[in-house]
N, C-alpha and C positions, 0 to 999 in steps of 0.2 A: 284484806282482799274483798272485792265486791262479790256479792252473791249474784246468781243468774237473774233473780228478780230485780235487783238494783240496776244491773246492766241494762236489762230490757226497759225498765222505767226511764232510765237516763236517755236511752236511744229514742224512745217514744217522745220524750219531752223535747229533745233536740230536733226530731223530725217535725213535730208540731210547730216549733219556733220557725224552722225553715219554711214550712208551708205558709205560715202567716206572713213571713217576709216576702215570699214570692207573690202571694195574693195581693199584698199592699203595693208591690212594685207593678203588678199587672193593672191594678186599679188606677195608679198614677199614669201609667202609659196610656191607658184607654181614655182617661180624661184629657190628656194632652192631645191625643188624636182628635177627639171631639172638638176641642178648641181650635186646632189647626183647620179642621174641615169647616167649622163655622166661619172662621175668619176668611178662608179662601172663598166660600160661598158668598159671603157678604161683599167681598171684593169683586167677584164676578157679576153680582147683581148691580153693584154701583157702576161698573164699567158698561154693562148693557144699558142701564138707564141713561148714562151719559151719552152713549152712542145714539139712542133713540131721540134724545133732546136735540142732538146735533143734526140729525137727519130731518126732524120736523121744523127746525128753525130756518126760515128763509134767509138767504144771504144777500 
């Protein structure tokens, strides 16, 4: 049978592993959001530039 110290040590180790897993997941999610925002912003800029060129060009 485990002693109280062993149980507490095991719980602490499991909690630490869970915390690291959650932190890694949050970092991945944050980087995905940054990429999506950057891609969307680049698309909006390209669209705006295209519209400006179309307006300036005489037909």
